[in-house]
DSSP file (Angstrom, degrees, kcal/mol; ACC not computed):
  #  RESIDUE AA STRUCTURE BP1 BP2  ACC     N-H-->O    O-->H-N    N-H-->O    O-->H-N    TCO  KAPPA ALPHA  PHI   PSI    X-CA   Y-CA   Z-CA
    1    1 A M              0   0    0      0, 0.0    86,-0.1     0, 0.0    89,-0.1   0.000 360.0 360.0 360.0 137.8   -2.3  -43.0  -58.7
    2    2 A K     >  -     0   0    0      1,-0.1     4,-2.2     4,-0.0     3,-0.2  -0.394 360.0-114.3 -71.5 153.8   -2.5  -44.4  -55.2
    3    3 A R  H  > S+     0   0    0      1,-0.2     4,-2.7     2,-0.2     5,-0.2   0.912 114.0  46.7 -56.3 -53.6   -4.6  -42.5  -52.7
    4    4 A D  H  > S+     0   0    0      1,-0.2     4,-1.6     2,-0.2    -1,-0.2   0.816 111.3  53.6 -63.2 -30.9   -1.8  -41.4  -50.3
    5    5 A D  H  4 S+     0   0    0     -3,-0.2    -1,-0.2     2,-0.2    -2,-0.2   0.934 111.3  46.0 -67.0 -43.7    0.3  -40.3  -53.3
    6    6 A F  H >< S+     0   0    0     -4,-2.2     3,-1.5     1,-0.2    -2,-0.2   0.954 111.0  51.9 -60.9 -51.7   -2.6  -38.1  -54.5
    7    7 A I  H 3< S+     0   0    0     -4,-2.7    -1,-0.2     1,-0.3    -2,-0.2   0.869 116.8  38.6 -55.7 -39.3   -3.3  -36.6  -51.1
    8    8 A W  T 3< S+     0   0    0     -4,-1.6    12,-2.7    -5,-0.2     2,-0.4   0.165  80.4 128.9-105.6  19.8    0.3  -35.6  -50.6
    9    9 A T  E <   -A   19   0A   0     -3,-1.5    10,-0.3    10,-0.2     3,-0.1  -0.619  30.9-179.7 -70.1 124.6    1.1  -34.5  -54.1
   10   10 A I  E     -     0   0A   0      8,-3.3     2,-0.3    -2,-0.4     9,-0.1   0.479  60.2 -34.5-107.7  -5.6    2.7  -31.0  -53.8
   11   11 A G  E     -A   18   0A   0      7,-0.9     7,-2.7     2,-0.0     2,-0.3  -0.978  58.1-104.3 172.4-175.7    3.3  -30.4  -57.5
   12   12 A Y  E     -A   17   0A   0     -2,-0.3     2,-0.4     5,-0.2     5,-0.2  -0.992  15.9-168.7-138.7 146.2    4.2  -31.9  -60.8
   13   13 A Q  E >  S-A   16   0A   0      3,-2.4     3,-1.7    -2,-0.3    -2,-0.0  -0.941  78.7 -24.9-134.9 112.3    7.3  -31.8  -63.0
   14   14 A D  T 3  S-     0   0    0     -2,-0.4     3,-0.1     1,-0.3    -1,-0.0   0.862 128.0 -46.5  52.3  40.6    7.1  -33.1  -66.5
   15   15 A G  T 3  S+     0   0    0      1,-0.3     2,-0.5    74,-0.0    75,-0.4   0.460 112.9 120.5  84.8   0.2    4.2  -35.3  -65.8
   16   16 A T  E <   -A   13   0A   0     -3,-1.7    -3,-2.4    73,-0.1     2,-0.4  -0.865  62.3-130.2 -99.9 131.5    5.7  -36.7  -62.6
   17   17 A A  E     -Ab  12  91A   0     73,-2.6    75,-3.2    -2,-0.5     2,-0.6  -0.661  15.5-145.8 -77.1 126.9    3.8  -36.2  -59.3
   18   18 A L  E     -Ab  11  92A   0     -7,-2.7    -8,-3.3    -2,-0.4    -7,-0.9  -0.861  20.3-162.8 -98.7 122.0    6.0  -34.8  -56.6
   19   19 A V  E     -Ab   9  93A   0     73,-2.7    75,-2.8    -2,-0.6     2,-1.1  -0.891  23.8-122.5-116.8 130.2    4.9  -36.3  -53.3
   20   20 A D  E  >  - b   0  94A   0    -12,-2.7     4,-2.3    -2,-0.5     5,-0.2  -0.554  29.1-168.5 -67.7  98.4    5.7  -35.0  -49.8
   21   21 A G  H  > S+     0   0    0     73,-2.6     4,-2.5    -2,-1.1     5,-0.2   0.925  78.2  48.7 -61.1 -52.1    7.3  -38.2  -48.3
   22   22 A P  H  > S+     0   0    0      0, 0.0     4,-2.3     0, 0.0    -1,-0.2   0.890 115.2  45.3 -60.1 -39.4    7.5  -37.2  -44.6
   23   23 A A  H  > S+     0   0    0      2,-0.2     4,-2.7     1,-0.2    -2,-0.2   0.929 111.7  52.9 -68.4 -42.5    3.8  -36.1  -44.5
   24   24 A R  H  < S+     0   0    0     -4,-2.3    -1,-0.2     1,-0.2    -3,-0.2   0.906 112.8  44.4 -58.0 -44.0    2.7  -39.1  -46.4
   25   25 A K  H >< S+     0   0    0     -4,-2.5     3,-0.8    -5,-0.2    -1,-0.2   0.913 114.3  48.3 -66.0 -45.6    4.4  -41.4  -43.9
   26   26 A K  H 3< S+     0   0    0     -4,-2.3    -2,-0.2     1,-0.2    -1,-0.2   0.901 123.3  31.5 -63.9 -41.8    3.2  -39.5  -40.9
   27   27 A Y  T >< S+     0   0    0     -4,-2.7     3,-1.6    -5,-0.1    -1,-0.2   0.064  82.5 158.3-106.4  22.5   -0.5  -39.4  -42.1
   28   28 A R  T <   -     0   0    0     -3,-0.8    -3,-0.1     1,-0.2    -4,-0.0  -0.196  69.4  -1.6 -54.8 134.7   -0.7  -42.6  -44.0
   29   29 A N  T 3  S+     0   0    0      1,-0.2    -1,-0.2    -5,-0.1     2,-0.2   0.675  89.2 150.8  60.3  25.0   -4.2  -44.0  -44.5
   30   30 A R    <   -     0   0    0     -3,-1.6    -1,-0.2     1,-0.1     2,-0.1  -0.552  44.6-119.4 -84.7 151.8   -5.9  -41.3  -42.5
   31   31 A S     >  -     0   0    0     -2,-0.2     4,-2.2     1,-0.1     5,-0.2  -0.346  26.9-103.7 -81.7 168.7   -9.5  -40.4  -43.4
   32   32 A A  H  > S+     0   0    0      1,-0.2     4,-2.6     2,-0.2     5,-0.1   0.909 123.8  51.2 -58.0 -43.8  -10.6  -37.0  -44.6
   33   33 A G  H  > S+     0   0    0      2,-0.2     4,-2.2     1,-0.2    -1,-0.2   0.879 109.1  49.4 -62.7 -40.9  -12.1  -36.3  -41.1
   34   34 A E  H  > S+     0   0    0      2,-0.2     4,-1.2     1,-0.2    -1,-0.2   0.886 112.3  47.8 -69.4 -40.5   -8.9  -37.3  -39.3
   35   35 A L  H  <>S+     0   0    0     -4,-2.2     5,-2.5     2,-0.2     4,-0.3   0.888 109.8  53.8 -68.7 -37.9   -6.8  -35.1  -41.5
   36   36 A L  H ><5S+     0   0    0     -4,-2.6     3,-1.3     1,-0.2    -2,-0.2   0.924 108.1  49.6 -60.4 -43.1   -9.2  -32.2  -41.0
   37   37 A E  H 3<5S+     0   0    0     -4,-2.2    -1,-0.2     1,-0.3    -2,-0.2   0.778 107.4  55.0 -64.2 -25.5   -8.9  -32.6  -37.3
   38   38 A A  T 3<5S-     0   0    0     -4,-1.2    -1,-0.3    -5,-0.1    -2,-0.2   0.443 119.0-111.6 -85.2  -0.5   -5.1  -32.6  -37.6
   39   39 A G  T < 5S+     0   0    0     -3,-1.3     2,-1.4    -4,-0.3     3,-0.2   0.640  77.0 133.9  80.6  13.9   -5.3  -29.2  -39.4
   40   40 A Q     >< +     0   0    0     -5,-2.5     4,-2.3     1,-0.2     5,-0.2  -0.610  24.4 165.2 -96.7  74.4   -4.2  -30.7  -42.7
   41   41 A Y  H  >  +     0   0    0     -2,-1.4     4,-2.3     1,-0.2    -1,-0.2   0.890  69.6  45.1 -65.0 -44.9   -7.0  -28.9  -44.7
   42   42 A R  H  > S+     0   0    0      1,-0.2     4,-2.5     2,-0.2    -1,-0.2   0.924 115.9  47.4 -69.3 -40.7   -5.7  -29.4  -48.2
   43   43 A A  H  > S+     0   0    0      2,-0.2     4,-2.3     1,-0.2    -1,-0.2   0.867 110.8  52.7 -66.1 -36.0   -4.8  -33.0  -47.6
   44   44 A A  H  X S+     0   0    0     -4,-2.3     4,-2.2     2,-0.2    -2,-0.2   0.893 109.4  49.6 -66.0 -40.8   -8.3  -33.6  -46.1
   45   45 A F  H  X S+     0   0    0     -4,-2.3     4,-2.5     2,-0.2    -2,-0.2   0.922 110.7  49.2 -61.6 -46.2   -9.9  -32.1  -49.1
   46   46 A C  H  X S+     0   0    0     -4,-2.5     4,-2.9     1,-0.2    -2,-0.2   0.881 110.5  50.5 -62.8 -37.2   -7.9  -34.3  -51.4
   47   47 A A  H  X S+     0   0    0     -4,-2.3     4,-2.4     2,-0.2    -1,-0.2   0.896 112.3  46.3 -68.9 -37.5   -8.8  -37.4  -49.4
   48   48 A A  H  X>S+     0   0    0     -4,-2.2     5,-3.0     2,-0.2     4,-0.9   0.894 114.2  49.1 -69.4 -35.3  -12.5  -36.5  -49.5
   49   49 A L  H  <5S+     0   0    0     -4,-2.5     3,-0.4     3,-0.2    -2,-0.2   0.938 113.9  45.8 -64.4 -47.8  -12.2  -35.7  -53.3
   50   50 A Y  H  <5S+     0   0    0     -4,-2.9    -2,-0.2     1,-0.2    -1,-0.2   0.889 116.4  44.9 -61.5 -41.2  -10.4  -39.1  -53.9
   51   51 A D  H  <5S-     0   0    0     -4,-2.4    -1,-0.2    -5,-0.2    -2,-0.2   0.555 110.3-118.8 -83.6  -8.8  -12.9  -41.0  -51.8
   52   52 A G  T  <5S+     0   0    0     -4,-0.9    -3,-0.2    -3,-0.4     3,-0.2   0.884  74.8 127.9  76.8  36.3  -16.0  -39.3  -53.3
   53   53 A E     >< +     0   0    0     -5,-3.0     4,-2.0    -6,-0.2     3,-0.3  -0.081  19.7 124.1-113.3  31.0  -17.1  -37.9  -49.9
   54   54 A M  H  >  +     0   0    0     -6,-0.3     4,-2.3     1,-0.2    -1,-0.1   0.880  68.0  58.0 -64.2 -39.7  -17.5  -34.2  -50.9
   55   55 A D  H  4 S+     0   0    0      1,-0.2    -1,-0.2    -3,-0.2    -2,-0.1   0.889 115.1  37.0 -61.9 -38.6  -21.1  -34.0  -49.7
   56   56 A D  H  > S+     0   0    0     -3,-0.3     4,-1.0     1,-0.1    -1,-0.2   0.819 115.5  56.3 -78.3 -32.3  -20.2  -34.9  -46.1
   57   57 A F  H  X S+     0   0    0     -4,-2.0     4,-2.7     1,-0.2     5,-0.2   0.860  92.8  65.2 -70.0 -40.2  -16.8  -33.1  -46.2
   58   58 A L  H  X S+     0   0    0     -4,-2.3     4,-2.5     1,-0.2    -1,-0.2   0.899 103.8  43.7 -59.3 -48.9  -18.0  -29.6  -47.1
   59   59 A P  H  > S+     0   0    0      0, 0.0     4,-1.9     0, 0.0    -1,-0.2   0.902 115.8  49.4 -62.7 -38.7  -20.0  -28.9  -43.8
   60   60 A R  H  X S+     0   0    0     -4,-1.0     4,-2.3     1,-0.2    -2,-0.2   0.900 110.8  49.7 -67.1 -38.5  -17.3  -30.4  -41.7
   61   61 A F  H  X>S+     0   0    0     -4,-2.7     4,-3.2     1,-0.2     5,-0.6   0.939 110.4  50.9 -67.0 -44.6  -14.6  -28.3  -43.4
   62   62 A Q  H  X5S+     0   0    0     -4,-2.5     4,-1.1     1,-0.2    -1,-0.2   0.880 113.6  44.4 -60.1 -36.1  -16.7  -25.1  -42.9
   63   63 A A  H  <5S+     0   0    0     -4,-1.9    -1,-0.2    -5,-0.2    -2,-0.2   0.871 120.5  40.0 -72.8 -38.8  -17.2  -25.7  -39.3
   64   64 A S  H  <5S+     0   0    0     -4,-2.3    -2,-0.2    -5,-0.2    -3,-0.2   0.935 125.2  31.5 -75.5 -48.6  -13.5  -26.7  -38.7
   65   65 A A  H  <5S-     0   0    0     -4,-3.2    -3,-0.2    -5,-0.2    -2,-0.1   0.721  85.0-144.8 -88.0 -22.4  -11.7  -24.2  -40.9
   66   66 A E     << +     0   0    0     -4,-1.1    -4,-0.1    -5,-0.6    -3,-0.1   0.879  49.9 143.7  54.3  41.1  -14.1  -21.2  -40.6
   67   67 A I        -     0   0    0     -6,-0.3     2,-1.5    -5,-0.1    -1,-0.2  -0.945  59.0-118.8-103.9 127.0  -13.2  -20.4  -44.2
   68   68 A P        +     0   0    0      0, 0.0     2,-0.4     0, 0.0    -6,-0.0  -0.495  56.6 144.9 -74.4  93.4  -16.2  -19.0  -46.1
   69   69 A V        -     0   0    0     -2,-1.5     3,-0.1   -11,-0.1    -2,-0.1  -0.973  26.4-175.2-124.5 142.2  -16.7  -21.6  -48.9
   70   70 A D        +     0   0    0     -2,-0.4     2,-0.3     1,-0.1    -1,-0.1   0.417  61.7  26.4-119.3   1.1  -20.1  -22.6  -50.2
   71   71 A S  S  > S-     0   0    0      1,-0.1     4,-1.6   -13,-0.1     5,-0.1  -0.979  75.4-106.9-157.3 166.9  -19.4  -25.3  -52.7
   72   72 A E  H  > S+     0   0    0     -2,-0.3     4,-2.4     1,-0.2     5,-0.1   0.876 119.5  57.1 -63.3 -37.3  -17.1  -28.1  -53.8
   73   73 A E  H  > S+     0   0    0      1,-0.2     4,-2.3     2,-0.2    -1,-0.2   0.897 103.7  53.4 -61.1 -40.3  -16.0  -25.8  -56.8
   74   74 A A  H  > S+     0   0    0      1,-0.2     4,-2.2     2,-0.2    -1,-0.2   0.894 109.8  47.6 -62.1 -39.7  -15.0  -23.1  -54.2
   75   75 A L  H  X S+     0   0    0     -4,-1.6     4,-2.1     2,-0.2     6,-0.3   0.879 108.9  54.5 -68.4 -37.5  -12.8  -25.7  -52.4
   76   76 A Q  H  X>S+     0   0    0     -4,-2.4     4,-1.7     1,-0.2     5,-1.0   0.938 112.8  42.6 -58.8 -47.4  -11.3  -26.8  -55.8
   77   77 A R  H  <5S+     0   0    0     -4,-2.3    -2,-0.2     1,-0.2    -1,-0.2   0.863 111.7  54.7 -69.8 -36.3  -10.3  -23.2  -56.5
   78   78 A L  H  <5S+     0   0    0     -4,-2.2    -1,-0.2    -5,-0.2    -2,-0.2   0.889 122.0  28.1 -64.2 -38.6   -9.0  -22.6  -53.0
   79   79 A F  H  <5S-     0   0    0     -4,-2.1    -2,-0.2     2,-0.2    -1,-0.2   0.539 101.4-126.0-102.5  -8.8   -6.7  -25.6  -53.1
   80   80 A G  T  <5S+     0   0    0     -4,-1.7     2,-0.4     1,-0.2    -3,-0.2   0.783  70.8 121.8  68.3  29.2   -6.0  -25.8  -56.8
   81   81 A V      < +     0   0    0     -5,-1.0    -1,-0.2    -6,-0.3    -2,-0.2  -0.992  28.2 166.2-125.4 129.1   -7.1  -29.4  -57.0
   82   82 A F        -     0   0    0      1,-0.4    -1,-0.1    -2,-0.4    -6,-0.1   0.701  62.7 -18.2-118.1 -26.9   -9.9  -30.4  -59.4
   83   83 A H  S    S-     0   0    0     -7,-0.1    -1,-0.4     3,-0.0   -33,-0.1  -0.942  71.2 -88.7-172.2 154.7   -9.8  -34.2  -59.7
   84   84 A P        -     0   0    0      0, 0.0   -81,-0.0     0, 0.0    -3,-0.0  -0.469  59.1 -95.3 -65.0 143.4   -7.5  -37.2  -59.1
   85   85 A P        -     0   0    0      0, 0.0     2,-0.3     0, 0.0     4,-0.1  -0.340  38.2-124.1 -61.8 144.7   -5.4  -37.9  -62.2
   86   86 A R        -     0   0    0      2,-0.1    -3,-0.0    -3,-0.1     0, 0.0  -0.710  68.8  -2.1 -89.6 141.8   -6.7  -40.5  -64.4
   87   87 A G  S    S-     0   0    0     -2,-0.3     2,-0.1   -86,-0.1     0, 0.0  -0.080 108.4 -27.0  74.1-173.3   -4.7  -43.5  -65.3
   88   88 A G        -     0   0    0    -87,-0.0     2,-0.4     0, 0.0    -2,-0.1  -0.442  58.7-179.4 -75.8 148.4   -1.1  -44.3  -64.2
   89   89 A R        -     0   0    0     -2,-0.1   -73,-0.1    -4,-0.1     2,-0.1  -0.995  29.5-112.6-144.2 139.6    1.2  -41.5  -63.3
   90   90 A S        -     0   0    0    -75,-0.4   -73,-2.6    -2,-0.4     2,-0.4  -0.439  31.9-153.0 -71.3 150.2    4.8  -41.6  -62.2
   91   91 A V  E     -b   17   0A   0    -75,-0.2     2,-0.5    -2,-0.1   -73,-0.2  -0.983  12.6-167.1-128.4 133.6    5.5  -40.5  -58.7
   92   92 A S  E     -b   18   0A   0    -75,-3.2   -73,-2.7    -2,-0.4     2,-0.5  -0.977  14.9-149.1-121.6 120.8    8.6  -39.1  -57.1
   93   93 A V  E     -b   19   0A   0     -2,-0.5     2,-0.3   -75,-0.2   -73,-0.2  -0.751  17.2-168.2 -92.8 129.1    8.7  -38.9  -53.4
   94   94 A I  E      b   20   0A   0    -75,-2.8   -73,-2.6    -2,-0.5    -2,-0.0  -0.831 360.0 360.0-114.2 153.3   10.7  -36.0  -51.9
   95   95 A G              0   0    0     -2,-0.3    -1,-0.1   -74,-0.2   -75,-0.1   0.435 360.0 360.0 100.6 360.0   11.9  -35.3  -48.4
């Protein structure tokens, strides 16, 4: 799955990722930090997870969002995202 598709996936239907098309277009290729500054917390988390930047992301998230999380696992539970899908996955862009 491509990075921007993963970041903007809002759900799944029968194994197909449903992607928020307008948000993906507006924030295409933004870093986790840029998404965090834009207030796109879930997308920022997904970008950091996809890019393997969780060590740097956690303190920046805590300072920006002021949500009491103390670990990557807490962020995974908060956003309901645990890892990027492995292998190819079909994508349906909506919106």
